[in-house]
N, C-alpha and C positions, 0 to 999 in steps of 0.2 A: 531721522529718516534712514540713514545708513545702517544704524543698529537694527532697525526693523527688517530691512532687506537681508541682513546677515542672518537673523533669526529664521526668516522664511527659508533661506537657502539651506541652513543646517537642518531644518525640519524635513525638507524635500529629500535630502541625501542621507537621512538617518536610516540605518539598516538593522536596528535592534530587533524588529519583528520578522525579519526575513526568514529565519529558521522555522518559525511556526507556520508561516504561509507555505513554505516548501513542503513541510511534512504533511499538511492538510491536502495539498495538491497531489502528492504521491499516494496518499490513502484514497483519494477520490478516483485516481486512475486505476489503482488496484481493484477497488470495488467495481468499477466499470468493466474491467477485464473478467472478473468473476461472473458478473451478470451475463456478459456476452458469451462466455465459454462454459456456462453452468452445466449444460447437458454433457459435454465432453469431459468435464472434471468429475462429474458424478459417475460416469462410466469407468473412467480410469481408476478412481478410488474403489469402486465396487470390485473391479477385476483384481486390484492389488490385494484387498482384504480377503477375497475368495481364494487367491493363490496362497496367501499367508495361512489361512485356515486349513487348506488342503495339505500344505507342507508340514504344519504343526501336527496334524493328525497322523501323518506317516512317521514322524519322529517319535510320537508317543506310543505307537504300536510296536 
């Protein structure tokens, strides 16, 4: 009986899979942030690429 309780205790406190769970939770949070701020991110990226294109045109001229 004591051996079974020890096995159950070891199983409960085992942390081998914690790294995977943490990475999945971080990815879920990042995807959620992208969904929430999608419009703002699109505007920011569009402005940045527009500025890069304009500046590259002045350098080439």
